[in-house]
Backbone as XML, in Angstrom:
<?xml version="1.0"?>
<chain id="A" units="angstrom">
  <residue number="1" name="MET">
    <atom name="N" x="0.844" y="-1.181" z="0.000"/>
    <atom name="CA" x="0.000" y="0.000" z="0.000"/>
    <atom name="C" x="0.888" y="1.243" z="0.000"/>
  </residue>
  <residue number="2" name="GLU">
    <atom name="N" x="0.549" y="2.190" z="-0.816"/>
    <atom name="CA" x="1.272" y="3.452" z="-0.877"/>
    <atom name="C" x="0.716" y="4.432" z="0.153"/>
  </residue>
  <residue number="3" name="THR">
    <atom name="N" x="1.581" y="5.301" z="0.652"/>
    <atom name="CA" x="1.163" y="6.270" z="1.663"/>
    <atom name="C" x="1.955" y="7.560" z="1.522"/>
  </residue>
  <residue number="4" name="THR">
    <atom name="N" x="1.441" y="8.597" z="2.140"/>
    <atom name="CA" x="2.134" y="9.877" z="2.288"/>
    <atom name="C" x="2.098" y="10.218" z="3.772"/>
  </residue>
  <residue number="5" name="VAL">
    <atom name="N" x="3.259" y="10.590" z="4.310"/>
    <atom name="CA" x="3.346" y="10.993" z="5.709"/>
    <atom name="C" x="3.968" y="12.381" z="5.762"/>
  </residue>
  <residue number="6" name="GLU">
    <atom name="N" x="3.312" y="13.270" z="6.479"/>
    <atom name="CA" x="3.875" y="14.583" z="6.783"/>
    <atom name="C" x="4.260" y="14.547" z="8.247"/>
  </residue>
  <residue number="7" name="ILE">
    <atom name="N" x="5.516" y="14.870" z="8.552"/>
    <atom name="CA" x="5.984" y="14.797" z="9.928"/>
    <atom name="C" x="6.729" y="16.079" z="10.298"/>
  </residue>
  <residue number="8" name="SER">
    <atom name="N" x="6.439" y="16.577" z="11.474"/>
    <atom name="CA" x="7.150" y="17.723" z="12.036"/>
    <atom name="C" x="7.747" y="17.297" z="13.369"/>
  </residue>
  <residue number="9" name="MET">
    <atom name="N" x="8.949" y="17.761" z="13.622"/>
    <atom name="CA" x="9.685" y="17.391" z="14.834"/>
    <atom name="C" x="9.943" y="18.643" z="15.655"/>
  </residue>
  <residue number="10" name="TYR">
    <atom name="N" x="9.656" y="18.556" z="16.947"/>
    <atom name="CA" x="9.845" y="19.681" z="17.861"/>
    <atom name="C" x="10.688" y="19.243" z="19.057"/>
  </residue>
  <residue number="11" name="PRO">
    <atom name="N" x="12.019" y="19.308" z="18.926"/>
    <atom name="CA" x="12.880" y="18.971" z="20.068"/>
    <atom name="C" x="12.744" y="20.048" z="21.149"/>
  </residue>
  <residue number="12" name="LEU">
    <atom name="N" x="12.617" y="19.626" z="22.371"/>
    <atom name="CA" x="12.509" y="20.564" z="23.480"/>
    <atom name="C" x="13.912" y="20.866" z="23.997"/>
  </residue>
  <residue number="13" name="ASN">
    <atom name="N" x="14.660" y="21.586" z="23.154"/>
    <atom name="CA" x="16.058" y="21.873" z="23.431"/>
    <atom name="C" x="16.447" y="23.129" z="22.662"/>
  </residue>
  <residue number="14" name="GLN">
    <atom name="N" x="17.362" y="23.916" z="23.222"/>
    <atom name="CA" x="17.797" y="25.137" z="22.548"/>
    <atom name="C" x="18.541" y="24.853" z="21.248"/>
  </residue>
  <residue number="15" name="ASP">
    <atom name="N" x="19.201" y="23.721" z="21.153"/>
    <atom name="CA" x="19.949" y="23.344" z="19.951"/>
    <atom name="C" x="19.058" y="22.494" z="19.032"/>
  </residue>
  <residue number="16" name="TYR">
    <atom name="N" x="17.821" y="22.920" z="18.870"/>
    <atom name="CA" x="16.831" y="22.109" z="18.166"/>
    <atom name="C" x="17.170" y="21.863" z="16.698"/>
  </residue>
  <residue number="17" name="GLU">
    <atom name="N" x="17.803" y="22.822" z="16.041"/>
    <atom name="CA" x="18.039" y="22.703" z="14.602"/>
    <atom name="C" x="18.906" y="21.496" z="14.249"/>
  </residue>
  <residue number="18" name="SER">
    <atom name="N" x="19.972" y="21.267" z="15.006"/>
    <atom name="CA" x="20.847" y="20.129" z="14.709"/>
    <atom name="C" x="20.129" y="18.796" z="14.945"/>
  </residue>
  <residue number="19" name="PHE">
    <atom name="N" x="19.204" y="18.757" z="15.903"/>
    <atom name="CA" x="18.445" y="17.535" z="16.166"/>
    <atom name="C" x="17.526" y="17.209" z="14.984"/>
  </residue>
  <residue number="20" name="ILE">
    <atom name="N" x="16.904" y="18.248" z="14.438"/>
    <atom name="CA" x="16.016" y="18.059" z="13.287"/>
    <atom name="C" x="16.813" y="17.608" z="12.070"/>
  </residue>
  <residue number="21" name="ILE">
    <atom name="N" x="17.949" y="18.215" z="11.842"/>
    <atom name="CA" x="18.801" y="17.832" z="10.707"/>
    <atom name="C" x="19.252" y="16.385" z="10.839"/>
  </residue>
  <residue number="22" name="ASP">
    <atom name="N" x="19.632" y="15.968" z="12.041"/>
    <atom name="CA" x="20.006" y="14.555" z="12.270"/>
    <atom name="C" x="18.855" y="13.614" z="11.915"/>
  </residue>
  <residue number="23" name="PHE">
    <atom name="N" x="17.653" y="13.959" z="12.332"/>
    <atom name="CA" x="16.479" y="13.127" z="12.071"/>
    <atom name="C" x="16.206" y="13.026" z="10.565"/>
  </residue>
  <residue number="24" name="ILE">
    <atom name="N" x="16.239" y="14.151" z="9.880"/>
    <atom name="CA" x="16.000" y="14.149" z="8.432"/>
    <atom name="C" x="17.084" y="13.358" z="7.711"/>
  </residue>
  <residue number="25" name="ASN">
    <atom name="N" x="18.320" y="13.548" z="8.103"/>
    <atom name="CA" x="19.412" y="12.795" z="7.469"/>
    <atom name="C" x="19.266" y="11.292" z="7.692"/>
  </residue>
  <residue number="26" name="GLU">
    <atom name="N" x="18.778" y="10.893" z="8.845"/>
    <atom name="CA" x="18.512" y="9.472" z="9.103"/>
    <atom name="C" x="17.459" y="8.953" z="8.131"/>
  </residue>
  <residue number="27" name="LEU">
    <atom name="N" x="16.380" y="9.708" z="7.937"/>
    <atom name="CA" x="15.335" y="9.280" z="7.004"/>
    <atom name="C" x="15.867" y="9.193" z="5.577"/>
  </residue>
  <residue number="28" name="LYS">
    <atom name="N" x="16.760" y="10.093" z="5.213"/>
    <atom name="CA" x="17.307" y="10.094" z="3.855"/>
    <atom name="C" x="18.221" y="8.904" z="3.570"/>
  </residue>
  <residue number="29" name="THR">
    <atom name="N" x="18.643" y="8.178" z="4.591"/>
    <atom name="CA" x="19.488" y="7.000" z="4.350"/>
    <atom name="C" x="18.686" y="5.850" z="3.765"/>
  </residue>
  <residue number="30" name="TYR">
    <atom name="N" x="17.371" y="5.898" z="3.919"/>
    <atom name="CA" x="16.503" y="4.853" z="3.373"/>
    <atom name="C" x="16.203" y="5.174" z="1.917"/>
  </residue>
  <residue number="31" name="LYS">
    <atom name="N" x="16.424" y="4.221" z="1.049"/>
    <atom name="CA" x="16.221" y="4.440" z="-0.387"/>
    <atom name="C" x="14.912" y="3.839" z="-0.890"/>
  </residue>
  <residue number="32" name="THR">
    <atom name="N" x="14.064" y="3.354" z="0.021"/>
    <atom name="CA" x="12.830" y="2.681" z="-0.367"/>
    <atom name="C" x="11.629" y="3.626" z="-0.447"/>
  </residue>
  <residue number="33" name="PHE">
    <atom name="N" x="11.834" y="4.920" z="-0.133"/>
    <atom name="CA" x="10.771" y="5.912" z="-0.243"/>
    <atom name="C" x="11.422" y="7.275" z="-0.479"/>
  </residue>
  <residue number="34" name="LYS">
    <atom name="N" x="10.609" y="8.238" z="-0.898"/>
    <atom name="CA" x="11.112" y="9.585" z="-1.187"/>
    <atom name="C" x="10.901" y="10.495" z="0.009"/>
  </residue>
  <residue number="35" name="VAL">
    <atom name="N" x="11.861" y="11.389" z="0.212"/>
    <atom name="CA" x="11.824" y="12.364" z="1.307"/>
    <atom name="C" x="11.858" y="13.755" z="0.690"/>
  </residue>
  <residue number="36" name="ARG">
    <atom name="N" x="10.902" y="14.577" z="1.054"/>
    <atom name="CA" x="10.883" y="15.969" z="0.607"/>
    <atom name="C" x="10.795" y="16.853" z="1.846"/>
  </residue>
  <residue number="37" name="VAL">
    <atom name="N" x="11.702" y="17.817" z="1.945"/>
    <atom name="CA" x="11.787" y="18.691" z="3.122"/>
    <atom name="C" x="11.379" y="20.104" z="2.727"/>
  </residue>
  <residue number="38" name="ASN">
    <atom name="N" x="10.571" y="20.740" z="3.572"/>
    <atom name="CA" x="10.311" y="22.168" z="3.400"/>
    <atom name="C" x="10.548" y="22.875" z="4.730"/>
  </residue>
  <residue number="39" name="GLU">
    <atom name="N" x="10.167" y="24.112" z="4.818"/>
    <atom name="CA" x="10.493" y="24.907" z="5.999"/>
    <atom name="C" x="9.777" y="24.464" z="7.272"/>
  </residue>
  <residue number="40" name="THR">
    <atom name="N" x="8.636" y="23.818" z="7.156"/>
    <atom name="CA" x="7.849" y="23.493" z="8.347"/>
    <atom name="C" x="7.667" y="22.003" z="8.602"/>
  </residue>
  <residue number="41" name="SER">
    <atom name="N" x="7.959" y="21.167" z="7.608"/>
    <atom name="CA" x="7.735" y="19.733" z="7.803"/>
    <atom name="C" x="8.525" y="18.924" z="6.781"/>
  </residue>
  <residue number="42" name="THR">
    <atom name="N" x="8.480" y="17.628" z="6.961"/>
    <atom name="CA" x="9.108" y="16.686" z="6.044"/>
    <atom name="C" x="8.016" y="15.752" z="5.537"/>
  </residue>
  <residue number="43" name="HIS">
    <atom name="N" x="8.014" y="15.504" z="4.227"/>
    <atom name="CA" x="7.034" y="14.609" z="3.611"/>
    <atom name="C" x="7.737" y="13.344" z="3.151"/>
  </residue>
  <residue number="44" name="LEU">
    <atom name="N" x="7.100" y="12.211" z="3.404"/>
    <atom name="CA" x="7.604" y="10.911" z="2.986"/>
    <atom name="C" x="6.573" y="10.300" z="2.041"/>
  </residue>
  <residue number="45" name="PHE">
    <atom name="N" x="7.034" y="9.791" z="0.900"/>
    <atom name="CA" x="6.147" y="9.228" z="-0.115"/>
    <atom name="C" x="6.630" y="7.834" z="-0.471"/>
  </residue>
  <residue number="46" name="GLY">
    <atom name="N" x="5.743" y="6.838" z="-0.409"/>
    <atom name="CA" x="6.133" y="5.500" z="-0.822"/>
    <atom name="C" x="5.373" y="4.412" z="-0.111"/>
  </residue>
  <residue number="47" name="ASP">
    <atom name="N" x="6.015" y="3.260" z="-0.006"/>
    <atom name="CA" x="5.408" y="2.080" z="0.591"/>
    <atom name="C" x="5.184" y="2.269" z="2.095"/>
  </residue>
  <residue number="48" name="PHE">
    <atom name="N" x="3.967" y="1.973" z="2.536"/>
    <atom name="CA" x="3.566" y="2.145" z="3.938"/>
    <atom name="C" x="4.527" y="1.448" z="4.897"/>
  </residue>
  <residue number="49" name="ASP">
    <atom name="N" x="4.793" y="0.159" z="4.667"/>
    <atom name="CA" x="5.646" y="-0.596" z="5.591"/>
    <atom name="C" x="7.069" y="-0.049" z="5.619"/>
  </residue>
  <residue number="50" name="SER">
    <atom name="N" x="7.603" y="0.321" z="4.476"/>
    <atom name="CA" x="8.963" y="0.874" z="4.425"/>
    <atom name="C" x="9.065" y="2.169" z="5.213"/>
  </residue>
  <residue number="51" name="ILE">
    <atom name="N" x="8.079" y="3.030" z="5.023"/>
    <atom name="CA" x="8.094" y="4.315" z="5.724"/>
    <atom name="C" x="7.967" y="4.119" z="7.232"/>
  </residue>
  <residue number="52" name="PHE">
    <atom name="N" x="7.027" y="3.283" z="7.667"/>
    <atom name="CA" x="6.824" y="3.139" z="9.110"/>
    <atom name="C" x="7.929" y="2.328" z="9.775"/>
  </residue>
  <residue number="53" name="ASP">
    <atom name="N" x="8.576" y="1.414" z="9.053"/>
    <atom name="CA" x="9.762" y="0.751" z="9.604"/>
    <atom name="C" x="10.869" y="1.775" z="9.830"/>
  </residue>
  <residue number="54" name="ALA">
    <atom name="N" x="11.066" y="2.657" z="8.858"/>
    <atom name="CA" x="12.095" y="3.698" z="8.980"/>
    <atom name="C" x="11.750" y="4.677" z="10.096"/>
  </residue>
  <residue number="55" name="LEU">
    <atom name="N" x="10.486" y="5.084" z="10.170"/>
    <atom name="CA" x="10.079" y="6.008" z="11.230"/>
    <atom name="C" x="10.275" y="5.397" z="12.608"/>
  </residue>
  <residue number="56" name="LYS">
    <atom name="N" x="9.945" y="4.127" z="12.746"/>
    <atom name="CA" x="10.139" y="3.458" z="14.040"/>
    <atom name="C" x="11.601" y="3.563" z="14.463"/>
  </residue>
  <residue number="57" name="ASN">
    <atom name="N" x="12.509" y="3.282" z="13.549"/>
    <atom name="CA" x="13.937" y="3.333" z="13.868"/>
    <atom name="C" x="14.425" y="4.763" z="14.096"/>
  </residue>
  <residue number="58" name="ALA">
    <atom name="N" x="14.011" y="5.687" z="13.229"/>
    <atom name="CA" x="14.484" y="7.069" z="13.324"/>
    <atom name="C" x="13.962" y="7.761" z="14.581"/>
  </residue>
  <residue number="59" name="VAL">
    <atom name="N" x="12.700" y="7.526" z="14.914"/>
    <atom name="CA" x="12.134" y="8.132" z="16.124"/>
    <atom name="C" x="12.803" y="7.545" z="17.361"/>
  </residue>
  <residue number="60" name="ARG">
    <atom name="N" x="13.007" y="6.236" z="17.374"/>
    <atom name="CA" x="13.689" y="5.599" z="18.507"/>
    <atom name="C" x="15.092" y="6.193" z="18.693"/>
  </residue>
  <residue number="61" name="LYS">
    <atom name="N" x="15.859" y="6.309" z="17.607"/>
    <atom name="CA" x="17.201" y="6.895" z="17.695"/>
    <atom name="C" x="17.144" y="8.314" z="18.228"/>
  </residue>
  <residue number="62" name="SER">
    <atom name="N" x="16.161" y="9.065" z="17.761"/>
    <atom name="CA" x="16.024" y="10.440" z="18.221"/>
    <atom name="C" x="15.736" y="10.503" z="19.715"/>
  </residue>
  <residue number="63" name="TYR">
    <atom name="N" x="14.823" y="9.665" z="20.198"/>
    <atom name="CA" x="14.513" y="9.647" z="21.634"/>
    <atom name="C" x="15.714" y="9.192" z="22.459"/>
  </residue>
  <residue number="64" name="MET">
    <atom name="N" x="16.470" y="8.239" z="21.948"/>
    <atom name="CA" x="17.643" y="7.768" z="22.690"/>
    <atom name="C" x="18.701" y="8.865" z="22.792"/>
  </residue>
  <residue number="65" name="LYS">
    <atom name="N" x="18.810" y="9.672" z="21.745"/>
    <atom name="CA" x="19.846" y="10.712" z="21.717"/>
    <atom name="C" x="19.374" y="12.013" z="22.361"/>
  </residue>
  <residue number="66" name="HIS">
    <atom name="N" x="18.135" y="12.403" z="22.109"/>
    <atom name="CA" x="17.660" y="13.726" z="22.511"/>
    <atom name="C" x="16.564" y="13.694" z="23.560"/>
  </residue>
  <residue number="67" name="GLN">
    <atom name="N" x="15.947" y="12.566" z="23.774"/>
    <atom name="CA" x="14.905" y="12.327" z="24.766"/>
    <atom name="C" x="13.657" y="13.175" z="24.555"/>
  </residue>
  <residue number="68" name="LYS">
    <atom name="N" x="13.632" y="14.384" z="25.006"/>
    <atom name="CA" x="12.399" y="15.172" z="24.972"/>
    <atom name="C" x="12.192" y="15.802" z="23.591"/>
  </residue>
  <residue number="69" name="THR">
    <atom name="N" x="11.394" y="15.109" z="22.787"/>
    <atom name="CA" x="11.084" y="15.556" z="21.436"/>
    <atom name="C" x="9.638" y="15.220" z="21.137"/>
  </residue>
  <residue number="70" name="VAL">
    <atom name="N" x="8.951" y="16.148" z="20.512"/>
    <atom name="CA" x="7.569" y="15.932" z="20.101"/>
    <atom name="C" x="7.553" y="15.727" z="18.583"/>
  </residue>
  <residue number="71" name="PHE">
    <atom name="N" x="6.814" y="14.698" z="18.134"/>
    <atom name="CA" x="6.603" y="14.452" z="16.712"/>
    <atom name="C" x="5.121" y="14.604" z="16.411"/>
  </residue>
  <residue number="72" name="VAL">
    <atom name="N" x="4.806" y="15.312" z="15.342"/>
    <atom name="CA" x="3.424" y="15.462" z="14.879"/>
    <atom name="C" x="3.368" y="14.911" z="13.463"/>
  </residue>
  <residue number="73" name="MET">
    <atom name="N" x="2.434" y="13.966" z="13.217"/>
    <atom name="CA" x="2.342" y="13.326" z="11.902"/>
    <atom name="C" x="0.932" y="13.393" z="11.348"/>
  </residue>
  <residue number="74" name="LYS">
    <atom name="N" x="0.879" y="13.509" z="10.021"/>
    <atom name="CA" x="-0.358" y="13.317" z="9.269"/>
    <atom name="C" x="-0.077" y="12.155" z="8.331"/>
  </residue>
  <residue number="75" name="VAL">
    <atom name="N" x="-1.013" y="11.223" z="8.225"/>
    <atom name="CA" x="-0.833" y="10.039" z="7.396"/>
    <atom name="C" x="-2.009" y="9.929" z="6.437"/>
  </residue>
  <residue number="76" name="LEU">
    <atom name="N" x="-1.690" y="9.749" z="5.155"/>
    <atom name="CA" x="-2.704" y="9.577" z="4.121"/>
    <atom name="C" x="-2.501" y="8.226" z="3.460"/>
  </residue>
  <residue number="77" name="GLY">
    <atom name="N" x="-3.546" y="7.502" z="3.224"/>
    <atom name="CA" x="-3.458" y="6.168" z="2.638"/>
    <atom name="C" x="-3.309" y="6.178" z="1.133"/>
  </residue>
  <residue number="78" name="ALA">
    <atom name="N" x="-2.513" y="7.097" z="0.611"/>
    <atom name="CA" x="-2.230" y="7.179" z="-0.822"/>
    <atom name="C" x="-0.948" y="7.979" z="-1.000"/>
  </residue>
  <residue number="79" name="ASN">
    <atom name="N" x="-0.258" y="7.730" z="-2.082"/>
    <atom name="CA" x="0.937" y="8.496" z="-2.422"/>
    <atom name="C" x="0.492" y="9.680" z="-3.270"/>
  </residue>
  <residue number="80" name="ILE">
    <atom name="N" x="0.585" y="10.894" z="-2.724"/>
    <atom name="CA" x="0.138" y="12.074" z="-3.453"/>
    <atom name="C" x="1.319" y="12.942" z="-3.899"/>
  </residue>
  <residue number="81" name="GLU">
    <atom name="N" x="2.486" y="12.337" z="-4.026"/>
    <atom name="CA" x="3.656" y="13.087" z="-4.477"/>
    <atom name="C" x="3.361" y="13.732" z="-5.821"/>
  </residue>
  <residue number="82" name="GLY">
    <atom name="N" x="3.595" y="15.028" z="-5.899"/>
    <atom name="CA" x="3.427" y="15.757" z="-7.149"/>
    <atom name="C" x="2.014" y="16.229" z="-7.431"/>
  </residue>
  <residue number="83" name="SER">
    <atom name="N" x="1.055" y="15.919" z="-6.578"/>
    <atom name="CA" x="-0.325" y="16.276" z="-6.866"/>
    <atom name="C" x="-0.573" y="17.788" z="-6.812"/>
  </residue>
  <residue number="84" name="ALA">
    <atom name="N" x="0.284" y="18.526" z="-6.128"/>
    <atom name="CA" x="0.120" y="19.982" z="-6.047"/>
    <atom name="C" x="1.061" y="20.719" z="-6.986"/>
  </residue>
  <residue number="85" name="SER">
    <atom name="N" x="1.742" y="19.998" z="-7.857"/>
    <atom name="CA" x="2.738" y="20.640" z="-8.718"/>
    <atom name="C" x="2.124" y="21.617" z="-9.703"/>
  </residue>
  <residue number="86" name="SER">
    <atom name="N" x="0.832" y="21.492" z="-9.988"/>
    <atom name="CA" x="0.208" y="22.396" z="-10.953"/>
    <atom name="C" x="-0.357" y="23.651" z="-10.301"/>
  </residue>
  <residue number="87" name="LEU">
    <atom name="N" x="-0.264" y="23.752" z="-8.985"/>
    <atom name="CA" x="-0.813" y="24.927" z="-8.287"/>
    <atom name="C" x="0.087" y="26.120" z="-8.424"/>
  </residue>
</chain>
């Protein structure tokens, strides 16, 4: 099943930017789905199981390293990559 996930990360730390960059770079190591980053969130497009396996690992690593971090996700049961390109 294809999916789209929008995820935002809010580390409760003054050095929040480096924590977010580490998290995004971890997601980019997976080649089984696409990662698109913008100013407010990161979008993942591809296979549901691949994305959630990667998220499980990336979120766990983030909590082990940074502990107090909030993640906010939106999940859609379809891959909508490129659907807004004509706007």
